[in-house]
N, C-alpha and C positions, 0 to 999 in steps of 0.2 A: 832553560828554555830550549826547545828543539830547533826552532827556526833560526837560520843564520842571519846576522845583522851586518849591514854594510857600514863602512866608516861614515858615510853621509848621514845615516840614521843615528849613529853615535854622536855626530856633530849636533844634530837636531836635539837629541836628549841633553847633551851638555849645555847647549844654549838655553834650553828650557829650564834646567836646574839653576843656572847662574842668573837667569833673568829674574827669578824670585828673590834671590839674595846672593851677595858675594859668597863664594865658597872656595875651599881649598881642595887639593887633588883627591885626598882620601875620601872626603865627604862626597865629592862628585862621583867618585868611582862606586861608592856604596849605593848611591841612588841609581846610577846607570845599570849596575849589576842586577837590579830588580827586573830589568827587561832584556839584558844582553849579557852573555857570558864573555866578559872581557878581562884581560889582564892589564896590570898597570903599565906593562911594556907596550901595550896598544893605546892606552888612554893618553899618556903623556905626549907622544908625538902628535896626536890629534889636538890636544890642548895647545901645543906649540904652533901648529898650523893655524888654528883659530886666532891665536895671538898675532902671528905674522900677517894674517889676512886682515887684521884690524877689527876683528869681531870681539876680541877680548883684550883687556889690559890686566896687568898684574901689579900687586903691591905686597910688601912684606909686613907682617904684624907679629909681634911677640906673643907667644902662648906658652906658658909654663917654662919660661926661660929659653925657649927656642923660637927661631923665626919660622913662620908659616907663610907660604906664598898663596895669596888669595887671588882668585880670578873674578873679574868684574866685566859685565857686558857693556859694549859701547853702543852708540846710536846705530852704527852700521851693523853691529851684531843683532840689534833688535829688528832691523830691516831684514836681515838674513833669516832670523827666526820666524818672522811673519811669512816670508817667502816659503820656507821649508814647511811651515804649518799648513799652508795652502796646498803644497804638493802632497803632503801626507794625507790630507783630507781627500784629495782626488784619488790617490792610491788606495786608501782604505775603502772609500765608496765603491771603487771598481771591484776590489776583492769581495766586499760584502755583496755587491750585485751579482757576481758570479756564483758565490756560495748560496745566495738566496734564490737563484734562478731568474733574476730580473734581467741579466745580461747573458748574451751568448754570441758566438762568432758568426 
């Protein structure tokens, strides 16, 4: 995708993915990559920041003999997701308004 994506938008995407079901890092990255060209070296610091902010928790679960770290959204993570969704709607509506000629300076 051509348009650059901010870390805040990546946070929004991550919270959206994890809000539907607990997910592990690779699974999250594959979904986020549908909208944003990100590397795992970008993803994992954002996951850690979301965890440190109390928006995500983690737990380990065995899969094919190895432990996988799963991310789960918290209540404050759901509040943050709701806030970011509202901000995204305002942003999207503004962009659409400019592109469709409904808004001008």
